[in-house]
C-alpha positions in Angstrom: 0.1 0.0 0.1 1.2 3.5 -0.6 2.1 4.3 2.7 5.8 5.3 3.8 7.4 2.2 5.4 9.3 4.5 7.7 6.3 5.7 9.2 4.5 2.3 9.8 5.7 1.4 13.3 4.7 -2.1 14.1 3.8 -2.6 17.3 3.8 -6.3 19.0 2.6 -7.4 22.3 5.6 -9.2 24.0 4.8 -12.0 26.4 8.2 -11.5 27.9 7.9 -7.9 29.3 3.9 -8.1 29.2 3.4 -4.9 27.1 3.4 -3.8 23.6 6.6 -2.8 22.0 7.7 -1.4 18.7 9.2 -4.0 16.4 12.8 -3.2 15.6 14.7 -6.2 14.1 18.2 -7.1 15.0 19.2 -6.6 11.3 17.3 -3.8 9.4 15.0 -5.2 6.8 15.2 -8.6 8.0 13.2 -10.7 10.6 14.1 -14.3 12.1 10.8 -15.9 13.1 10.7 -19.1 14.6 7.2 -21.0 15.2 6.5 -24.2 17.5 4.6 -26.8 15.1 2.7 -29.8 15.8 3.5 -33.1 17.3 2.5 -35.1 14.2 0.5 -38.4 15.6 -3.1 -37.5 14.2 -5.1 -34.9 12.4 -4.5 -31.4 13.6 -7.6 -29.7 15.2 -8.8 -26.2 14.9 -6.7 -25.2 18.0 -3.5 -26.2 15.6 -5.2 -24.0 12.9 -5.5 -20.8 15.1 -1.7 -21.2 15.9 -0.9 -21.6 12.0 -3.2 -18.8 10.9 -2.2 -16.5 13.8 1.7 -16.6 12.8 0.7 -17.2 8.9 -1.1 -13.4 9.4 2.1 -12.0 11.0 4.3 -13.7 8.1 2.4 -11.9 5.5 2.1 -8.7 6.9 5.7 -8.7 7.6 6.2 -9.4 4.0 3.6 -6.8 3.1 5.8 -3.9 5.2 9.0 -5.2 2.7 10.9 -7.5 5.4 13.0 -10.4 4.3 11.6 -12.8 6.5 13.5 -16.5 7.7 10.4 -18.2 8.8 11.0 -21.6 10.5 8.1 -23.9 11.8 9.3 -27.4 13.1 7.4 -30.6 12.9 8.2 -32.6 16.1 8.3 -36.5 14.5 10.0 -38.2 17.6 8.0 -37.9 21.1 6.1 -40.3 23.5 2.8 -39.6 21.9 3.7 -40.6 18.5 5.3 -43.8 20.0 2.3 -44.6 22.2 0.2 -44.2 18.8 2.1 -46.1 16.6 2.2 -49.2 18.9 -1.4 -48.9 19.1 -1.8 -48.9 15.1 1.3 -51.2 14.5 3.4 -48.6 12.6 6.7 -47.4 12.5 6.7 -44.3 14.6 8.5 -42.0 12.0 6.3 -43.5 9.3 3.3 -42.5 11.3 4.4 -38.9 12.0 5.5 -38.6 8.5 2.1 -39.4 7.0 0.5 -36.8 9.5 3.3 -34.0 8.6 2.1 -34.5 5.2 -1.6 -34.4 6.2 -1.1 -31.0 8.2 0.5 -29.5 5.0 -2.7 -30.5 3.1 -4.6 -28.7 5.7 -2.3 -25.5 5.7 -2.8 -25.2 2.0 -6.5 -25.5 2.4 -6.3 -22.7 4.9 -3.8 -20.5 2.5 -1.1 -20.5 5.1 2.3 -19.8 3.1 4.9 -22.5 3.4 7.5 -21.7 5.9 11.1 -20.8 4.7 12.2 -24.0 6.5 10.2 -26.8 8.0 12.9 -29.1 10.0 11.7 -32.3 11.7 13.6 -33.5 14.8 14.7 -36.8 13.0 16.7 -34.8 10.5 18.5 -33.0 13.4 20.2 -35.4 16.0 23.8 -34.2 15.4 22.8 -30.5 16.0 20.7 -31.5 19.3 23.5 -33.6 20.4 26.1 -30.8 20.0 23.8 -28.2 22.1 23.4 -30.7 25.0 27.1 -31.1 24.8 27.8 -27.7 25.2 25.2 -27.4 28.0 26.9 -30.0 30.2 30.2 -28.6 29.5 28.6 -25.4 30.9 27.8 -27.5 34.0 24.0 -26.6 33.1 23.3 -30.3 32.5 24.2 -33.6 34.3 23.9 -37.2 33.0 22.1 -40.0 35.0 22.2 -43.6 33.8 22.1 -42.4 30.2 19.4 -39.9 30.8 20.6 -36.2 30.5 18.9 -33.7 32.5 18.9 -29.8 32.6 19.3 -28.2 36.2 17.1 -25.1 36.4 18.9 -24.0 39.5 21.6 -22.6 37.1 19.2 -20.7 35.1 18.9 -17.6 37.3 16.0 -16.1 35.2 14.0 -19.3 35.2 10.3 -18.7 35.1 10.7 -15.0 33.9 8.9 -15.7 30.6 5.6 -17.3 32.2 5.7 -15.9 35.6 6.4 -19.3 37.5 8.3 -19.2 40.5 11.2 -21.7 40.4 9.8 -23.4 44.0 6.2 -23.5 42.4 7.3 -25.1 39.2 6.3 -28.6 38.3 8.2 -31.3 36.3 7.9 -31.1 32.3 4.4 -31.9 31.4 5.3 -34.7 29.3 7.1 -36.5 31.9 6.5 -38.1 35.5 8.7 -36.8 38.4 12.1 -38.6 38.5 13.7 -39.2 42.1 17.1 -38.9 40.2 16.8 -35.3 39.3 18.7 -32.7 41.3 15.5 -30.5 41.6 12.0 -31.8 40.7 11.7 -29.0 38.0 14.7 -30.0 36.2 13.7 -31.4 32.6 15.1 -34.1 30.1 17.5 -32.9 27.5 18.1 -36.9 26.4 16.2 -39.9 27.3 18.0 -43.4 27.3 16.4 -45.8 24.9 13.8 -48.1 25.7 12.9 -51.5 24.2 10.8 -51.0 21.0 11.3 -47.4 20.8 13.3 -45.5 18.0 16.6 -44.3 19.3 19.7 -42.6 18.1 23.4 -42.8 19.1 24.9 -40.3 21.5 27.8 -39.8 23.8 25.7 -40.9 26.8 24.5 -44.2 24.9 21.4 -44.5 22.4 18.4 -42.6 23.1 16.2 -39.9 21.7 15.8 -36.1 22.6 13.5 -34.6 25.3 10.5 -32.6 24.1 12.3 -29.2 24.8 15.8 -29.1 23.0 14.4 -29.9 19.5 13.3 -25.9 19.2 16.3 -24.8 20.9 18.9 -26.7 18.4 16.8 -26.0 15.2 16.1 -22.0 16.0 19.9 -21.8 16.7 20.5 -23.8 13.4 18.4 -22.0 10.9 18.4 -18.6 12.5 21.0 -17.9 15.2 21.2 -18.4 19.0 19.5 -14.9 18.9 16.7 -14.0 16.9 14.1 -11.4 16.2 10.4 -13.4 17.0 9.4 -16.7 18.8 5.6 -17.7 18.7 3.5 -20.4 19.6 0.1 -21.1 21.4 -0.5 -19.6 25.0 -0.1 -23.2 26.4 3.7 -23.4 25.3 4.7 -20.8 27.7 5.6 -23.0 30.5 7.1 -25.4 30.4 8.3 -25.5 26.8 9.4 -21.9 26.0 10.7 -21.5 29.5 12.8 -24.3 28.9 13.8 -23.4 25.8 15.2 -19.9 27.2 17.2 -21.8 29.7 18.7 -24.3 27.3 19.5 -21.7 24.7 20.9 -19.1 27.0 22.9 -22.0 28.6 24.5 -23.2 25.5 25.2 -19.8 23.9 26.6 -16.5 25.5 24.2 -14.2 23.2 21.2 -16.6 23.1 17.8 -15.3 23.3 14.5 -14.1 21.8 13.9 -10.6 21.3 10.0 -10.6 21.2 8.0 -13.7 22.5 4.3 -14.0 20.8 1.5 -16.4 22.0 -1.9 -16.9 20.4 -4.9 -17.8 22.6 -6.5 -21.0 23.0 -9.8 -22.2 20.9 -12.4 -23.1 23.4 -15.4 -25.2 23.4 -18.0 -25.3 25.9 -15.5 -22.9 27.9 -12.7 -25.6 27.8 -9.5 -25.3 25.8 -9.8 -27.5 22.7 -7.3 -30.4 23.0 -7.0 -33.8 22.0 -6.3 -34.7 25.8 -9.7 -33.6 26.7 -11.5 -35.4 23.7 -13.3 -32.4 22.7 -11.5 -31.0 19.6 -12.9 -30.6 16.0 -10.3 -31.3 13.3 -9.4 -29.0 10.7 -10.5 -31.9 7.9 -13.9 -32.3 9.5 -14.6 -28.5 9.8 -13.9 -28.0 6.2 -16.0 -30.8 5.0 -18.9 -28.5 5.4 -17.3 -25.2 5.6 -15.2 -23.4 3.0 -11.7 -23.5 4.2 -11.7 -19.5 4.0 -14.7 -19.2 6.3 -12.7 -21.4 8.9 -9.8 -18.9 8.3 -11.6 -15.9 8.6 -13.3 -17.3 12.0 -9.9 -18.1 13.3 -9.0 -14.3 12.8 -12.4 -12.9 13.9 -11.0 -12.4 17.4 -7.5 -11.0 18.3 -5.1 -13.5 17.9 -4.0 -13.1 22.0 -7.7 -13.5 23.0 -9.5 -16.8 23.6 -11.7 -17.7 20.8 -15.1 -19.8 21.5 -16.1 -22.0 18.6 -19.4 -22.5 17.6 -21.3 -23.4 14.4 -23.0 -20.0 14.5 -19.4 -18.4 14.3 -18.8 -20.2 11.4 -22.0 -19.3 9.8 -21.1 -15.6 10.3 -17.8 -15.9 8.9 -18.9 -17.7 5.9 -21.8 -15.3 5.3 -19.4 -12.4 5.7 -17.0 -13.6 3.3 -19.5 -14.8 0.6 -20.7 -11.1 0.5 -17.0 -9.6 -0.1 -16.9 -12.1 -3.0 -20.3 -11.6 -4.3 -19.7 -7.7 -4.4 -16.5 -8.4 -5.9 -17.9 -10.7 -8.8 -20.8 -8.2 -9.1 -18.4 -5.6 -9.7 -16.2 -8.1 -12.3 -19.4 -8.8 -14.4 -20.2 -4.8 -14.4 -16.8 -3.8 -15.8 -16.9 -6.4 -18.3 -18.9 -4.6 -20.8 -16.7 -1.3 -20.4 -13.2 -3.1 -20.5 -12.5 -1.8 -24.3 -13.9 1.6 -23.4 -11.3 1.7 -20.6 -8.3 0.4 -22.5 -9.1 2.8 -25.1 -9.0 5.7 -22.7 -5.4 4.8 -21.9 -5.6 5.9 -18.2 -6.7 9.5 -18.7 -9.6 9.3 -16.7 -9.2 10.1 -13.1 -10.8 8.8 -9.8 -13.9 10.7 -8.3 -13.0 12.5 -4.9 -15.3 10.4 -3.3 -13.5 7.1 -4.3 -10.1 8.3 -3.2 -11.7 9.1 0.2 -13.4 5.4 0.3 -9.6 3.8 -1.0 -7.7 6.1 1.9 -10.0 5.5 4.6 -10.1 1.6 3.7 -6.1 1.4 3.9 -5.7 3.6 6.7 -7.9 1.7 8.8 -6.4 -1.5 7.8 -2.6 -0.4 8.4 -3.8 0.9 11.8 -5.5 -2.2 13.0 -2.7 -4.6 11.8 0.3 -2.1 13.0 -1.5 -2.3 16.6 -0.4 -6.0 17.4 -1.8 -7.5 14.3 -5.6 -6.8 15.3 -7.6 -8.6 12.6 -10.8 -8.7 14.9 -13.4 -6.9 12.7 -10.8 -6.4 10.2 -13.5 -6.5 7.2 -16.1 -4.2 8.9 -15.8 -0.3 9.2 -14.2 1.3 6.1 -13.9 -2.4 4.2 -17.5 -2.3 4.3 -17.7 1.2 3.1 -16.0 0.2 0.1 -18.2 -2.8 -0.8 -21.5 -0.5 -0.1 -19.8 2.1 -2.5 -19.3 -0.6 -5.1 -22.8 -1.8 -4.9 -24.2 1.5 -5.0 -22.1 2.7 -8.1 -22.5 -0.4 -10.2 -26.1 0.2 -10.6 -25.7 3.9 -11.8 -23.1 3.1 -14.5 -25.5 2.6 -17.6 -27.2 6.1 -16.8 -24.0 8.2 -16.6 -22.4 10.0 -19.2 -19.2 8.6 -21.3 -16.9 11.2 -19.3 -18.6 10.5 -15.6 -18.7 6.7 -16.5 -15.0 6.5 -17.2 -14.1 8.2 -14.2 -16.4 6.1 -12.1 -14.8 3.0 -13.8 -11.4 4.0 -13.1 -12.5 4.5 -9.2 -13.9 1.0 -9.0 -11.2 -0.5 -10.4 -8.9 1.1 -7.9 -11.2 0.3 -5.2 -11.4 -3.4 -6.0 -7.3 -3.2 -5.9 -7.6 -1.9 -2.5 -10.0 -4.4 -1.3 -8.4 -7.5 -3.0 -4.8 -6.2 -1.2 -6.5 -6.4 2.3 -7.8 -9.9 1.5 -4.4 -11.1 0.2 -2.3 -9.8 3.0 -5.1 -11.6 5.4 -4.8 -14.8 3.4 -8.3 -14.8 2.2 -7.6 -14.5 -1.5 -6.7 -17.7 -3.5 -5.7 -18.3 -7.0 -9.3 -19.1 -7.7 -11.5 -16.5 -9.5 -14.4 -14.8 -7.6 -17.2 -17.0 -9.4 -15.0 -20.3 -8.4 -14.8 -19.3 -4.9 -18.5 -18.2 -4.7 -19.5 -21.7 -6.5 -17.3 -23.5 -3.6 -18.9 -21.6 -0.8 -22.5 -22.6 -2.2 -21.7 -26.3 -2.4 -20.5 -26.4 1.2 -23.8 -24.4 2.3 -25.9 -27.5 0.5 -23.7 -29.8 2.3 -24.5 -28.3 5.7 -28.2 -28.3 4.5 -28.2 -31.9 3.3 -29.5 -30.7 0.1 -28.5 -30.8 -3.7 -29.0 -28.2 -6.5 -31.7 -30.1 -7.6 -33.4 -29.9 -4.3 -33.6 -26.5 -4.5 -34.5 -25.9 -7.9 -37.5 -28.1 -7.0 -38.2 -25.8 -4.0 -37.9 -22.7 -6.6 -40.4 -24.4 -8.9 -42.9 -25.1 -6.0 -42.9 -21.6 -4.7 -43.2 -20.5 -8.3 -46.3 -22.3 -8.4 -47.6 -21.3 -5.2 -47.2 -17.8 -6.2 -48.9 -18.2 -9.4 -51.9 -19.7 -7.6 -51.6 -16.8 -4.9 -51.0 -19.2 -2.2 -48.6 -16.7 -0.6 -48.6 -18.1 2.8 -47.2 -21.4 1.4 -44.4 -19.7 -0.9 -43.5 -18.0 2.2 -43.0 -20.9 4.1 -40.7 -22.7 1.3 -38.7 -19.7 1.4 -38.9 -19.5 5.5 -37.8 -23.3 5.6 -34.8 -22.8 3.0 -33.6 -19.9 5.1 -33.4 -22.3 8.3 -30.7 -24.2 6.4 -28.9 -21.0 5.4 -30.2 -20.6 1.7 -32.0 -17.3 0.7 -34.3 -17.2 -2.3 -34.0 -14.0 -4.0 -36.1 -12.8 -6.9 -34.3 -11.0 -9.5 -36.1 -9.6 -12.6 -38.2 -12.7 -13.6 -35.5 -15.0 -12.4 -35.2 -16.7 -9.0 -31.7 -17.4 -7.6 -30.3 -18.7 -4.3 -27.4 -17.4 -2.3 -26.0 -18.6 1.1 -27.2 -16.8 4.2 -27.1 -16.7 8.0 -29.6 -19.7 9.0 -32.3 -17.9 10.6 -35.6 -19.3 12.5 -37.4 -16.3 11.7 -39.8 -16.0 9.0 -39.4 -14.1 5.9 -39.6 -10.4 6.6 -40.8 -9.6 3.0 -43.2 -12.0 2.5 -44.1 -13.0 -1.3 -47.6 -11.2 -0.7 -46.0 -8.0 -1.1 -43.9 -9.1 -4.3 -46.5 -10.7 -6.4 
């Protein structure tokens, strides 16, 4: 957007300092970003999707601000949960995790999440992990017990600063039981000695595998550096995972650390955090069977990324309805511009935008940037000035035929520029795909039919029944047909002599503009 990058100061909420801070990268014009990825043992749920979308928005916006971003998101493919699931299914643990890594990437593609610069896996970085553990032991911050290696939290003077957990109140790592061999109950595993029928790698302490936390310290240091700009993840990772990462990296590397810690809020269902352990989760795949992936993405951005997000079908319906309106408006504009494309080409760019259109565009851009610069505030991002731009489009396209040539050319140029501004916002938010507006609308309509349990043929039959009822002046029946479809999220619209249908927010209410008055 046409704004001076120097004036665009991005503010990010830093969990470490518990306040918003101006973002200043270590190297001007470049950003090192590390985000904790999934433990790959099952299909990912929408809690995982929220983390992915939240940091995809950050990634996209940093690129929009012309930063060169080195974005690293890991896969945990060596973990207790993977081993347990593999034993249950009779699979090789690495083959199982590889399968779900690939399934995750399918989901990320559907959600329009850009591929990170690097997507390292634990199993490919054992040398880096072992090297970092050796440095930690060398600094007297780690100790070996019977083939296991533990980190000594007593050697980390700032332990607990990120999460606010006092050392005397900390508990053992969530993924391991308390071990009497530890010097301090809060000490955590850097390396675990091999057990029968588990994957293992050779190390100076004997065969084994890494603890959960060391992988991110080793891989972030390898792909970025021991000190980098931004580390992200879910709020549940603050303790113990991110707290332990800080301790490890700072112990192994004197200049280790992260300048900005960002954490996204949980997705909740019935006021509880959505989690596989609680068995209250909805997978991304499950949701996108009946809702367009863009509607899910819109829903995941509908609250500020740091706030909890309450899952419900009605919220997804709202997102679906809002996005359909955006794309239908852009499609209507495309249709309206089509007859004038040749005349616009012949004009050669001589026509100027109207003052009103310039004002609409400036307000859209400035409001969008103001929200995004304020800690990526995507809540209500497509309302306000964005809606005003859509209303301007809808109000203007109906007037084109009645305008004089010069006035019409000026309006056409204005509408093209408004479309550019509107789609740029969608692109930065990851709500724009390579498909045409018409193709997206078709996909969204198909998802509506899936939710309603109806087919196009069923709708056509209902439309015919309604036409017959109107012809017989059975207006109560025609109203009932329309109202019944509205309950399923399908709105019948009379355009001239034709009746078409579009998705709408499902409602129990009767039609407010009964057919009697339109006959």
